[in-house]
Structures are given as structure tokens and as C-alpha cells.
N, C-alpha and C positions, 0 to 999 in steps of 0.2 A: 734889770727887770727880767730879762730872758733867762739869766742864770738862776734867779730866784725861782721862776716858774719851773725850770728844769729840775732843780733840786727838790722842789715840792712834788713834782710828778714822780721822781725816783723814790722819794720816801713813801709816797702814797702807794706805789706799786709794791714796795718792800713790805709794807704793812698788810697788803693782801695775801702775801706769802705766809704770814704768821710769825709770831715771836716766840722765842724759847723762854719758858717760864722760869722763875727763880728756882734754884735747886738748893736743898738743905738750908733754907732760910727759916728763921724762927717764926712761929705763928704771930701775926699782928692784926689787930682790927678784926678779929674773928674770921680771917681769911681761911679757906679750906685747902686741902691738898689731896693729891693722888699718890699712890705707892705702886710702882710697876717695876718688874724685874725684866732681865733680858738674858736669853741663852742662845749662843751660836754654836752649832754642832756640825762637825765634819764626820765622814765615815769612820775616821780613826778615833773620834771622841770629841768631847766638848773643848772649846777654846775661848779664851778671853779676848782674843784678837779679832773682834767682829763688831760691826756697827749696823744698826737699823734706825730708820727715822719714819715716824708716822705723824699725822696731825690728830689733834683733839679739839673738836669744834662744837660750839653751841649753835642753837637755832637763832634766827633773828636777822637773816639776810645781811645787809651791809653793816648792821650793828652787832653782828655775831662776834664772839671771842674766838680767835683762831690761834691755837698754840701748836708749835712744832716740838716734838718730843724726840730728841736724839737719844739713842739707847746703845750702850756698849755691853758686849757679852760678859757674863759673870758678875754684873753689878745690879743693885737695886736703886731706884731713883725716887726720891721724895720731891715731887714738883708741886709748887704752890699754884693753885688754880682758883680763879674767882668762882663763887657759888653759882650754880646754874645747872642746866641739863646739857649733857655733851655726848657726842658719838666719836668713835674712831673713824678717821677719814684719810684718804690719800694725801700726800704732800701736794703743794701747789707751786706753780711758776711765779715769778716775780709779778706777773700781771694778774695773778689770782685764779688761773685755770688749774683744775685738778690734773695731776699726772696719772695717766692710766697704768703706768709701769712702775713697779717698786724695785729699787736697787738696793742690794744688800752686799756689804763688803766683809769678807771673812779671810783672814790671813793674807791680806793684800790683793785678793782676787775679787772682782765684782760679778755678782750674779743678778740676773734680771728675771722678773716674772710679772704677770698681770697682778694688779692689786688684789689680794685674796678676798673672794666673796664672803668668806666666813667672818672677816673682820668688818666688812661692810654691813653684815647682818647682825652684828653684836647689838645687844640691847642698849638702850640709852642709860647713861650714868647720871644719877641725881646727886650732884655734889653739893653737900650741905655746909653751912658756915661752921668753922671751928672743928670740922671732923676730917678724918683721913679715910678715903675710899681705897681699899686694897683691890687692885685689878688683876693681880696674878702675874704671869710672866709671858712676854713675847718671845716666841721660840722660832728660830730660823735653822732648818736642818737640811744639809746637803745630802742628797740621796746617792747611794753607790751607783756607779755607771759601769757598763761593760767597756772593754778596751775599744777605743775609737769613737765612743759615744760621748756626747757633752752631758756633764752632770746637771741634774735638775735640783731645784731648791724648793722647799715647802716652808711657809710661814704661817703660824697659828698663834692664837692667844690661849695659853693654858690658864683658864680661870676657874679650874676645879677648886673645891674647898681647901684641899691640901696645898695647892700652889698659892692660893691667896694667904693661907696661914703662914706658909714659908716666908713670903716677903715681909710680913709683919714681924715674925719671930726673928728673922735675920736682922731687921732694923733695930729691934730691941737689944739684940746681942752687940750691935755696933756701939751702943752706949758705953759698954765696958771694955771694948777692944782697943788697947793702946796702940795698935798698928794703924788704926784709922786716923785720919786727919782730925785736928781739934774741931774743924768746921763741921764735920759729919757728926762727931760725938756730941758737941754742943747742941746741934740742931735736933738730934734724936732725943736728947734729954728735955729740950724745950717742948717737943711734941710727945713726951712720954705718956701723959694722960690719954691723949687722943690714940696713941698706938695701943695702949692697954685696952681702951674701950673698943677699938676695932677688933682686937684679938678676941675679946670676950663675946662680941657680936658674932664672929665667925664660929667660935666654939658652940654658942647657942644655936646657931643655924644648923650646924652639923648634928647636934643632939636632936634637934626637932626632926631632921631628915631621917635619922635612924629610928626615931619613935614611930614615924608614919611609913616606915619601909613596908612594902606590900609582901604578902606571904608568898613563898616560893611554891 
């Protein structure tokens, strides 16, 4: 009995930390998805050997959906997400407490920084059934440092229209890329209509922005 209670407590605590959503899985039962890229950049240039983790959470207190989003440099991620309203949040401990410090690993070196306020201030995302929401690209950039000084790192979400279009167009190209795994290609083909719709919405959004561009 004690062992059962202990296992239950551990599983409950792990659930508070959040679960990693399915990646590159075909759409089923009108489930929705987000599309997010990742860039890790050193003073010498961009590298694919980097990793960032953030949470993606809905409202609802104890009933909230809590997802962990592991992201690797140079990749785009199609994560299946239950429909709802979500915000970017810090990762949590196994007991459910938010971690105030973000850790980013690039080329085997760990960098720490307070969780960026800009990410906390991001607007809420309305994730709709059967649709893909293109979020843009999470970017971690190591700043040049003078000799003897410790390098600093900046993390931001590039959610410009161009960045959001890039992650969608890159995913569409993956359908035809024989170098990609069959899992990735089959998933993007299954999501092809949602990807095309997402791209059309972004193009329409950009055209509308240009139409109402204020006079210089």
C-alpha cells in the first residue's frame, strides 16, 4: 500500500511538471497543432548543437494543460496540442513550481538567464481544432564578450510575419525532401491542408498590413 501511494505521488508530481506533446503525429479527432522553430547562435554563427526548453500552458488552475516543449537548434517542431488558450511559460520542477531561471545548452556549454520577460508578455495563443498555429522561431543568441568576461545570452521569440512564414514553408518543403525521415514526411503530408491554410492566412495578414501601412 505504501509503495502504491509513493508511486502515485511521484506520478502526480511528474504530471505537474508537464508532458512533452506528440511530435510529427498525424491529425486525429480534429486535434490541433503548433509549429515552432528554434535557432541557437554563437558569436561565430548559427549552430544546430543547441537545446532550449519552455512550457506551453493553458488556463484552468489544476485542470490546465501543461506541455513541455524541448527544442533543438536548426529544427522546426510540429507539436500536437489540445485546443484551447495557451501562453508561453517557464518550465516547472517535479512539484509544479515555476523555475525562475532558464538554462540553454549550446555546443555542450550551459548558459543561464532569468526567464525572459518578453516571453512572459507574449500574447495568448488561441489554438483551434484542426488548425496549425505558426508561432515563429525561438532564438537563443550568445553575445560576444571581452577577454576575461563571462558571455551573456539572450532568448527571444521571433514571431515576425517572415519568421512565421518561414517555419510553415520549411515544413511544406519537408514533404518532398528525401533526406527527412519517413515519419516527418508522412506527418507533413497528413497536415498538408492545414499547412497550406496557415500559409495563406499569413500571406493575407501581410497583405493587409501593407495595405494599411501609414504614410511616411
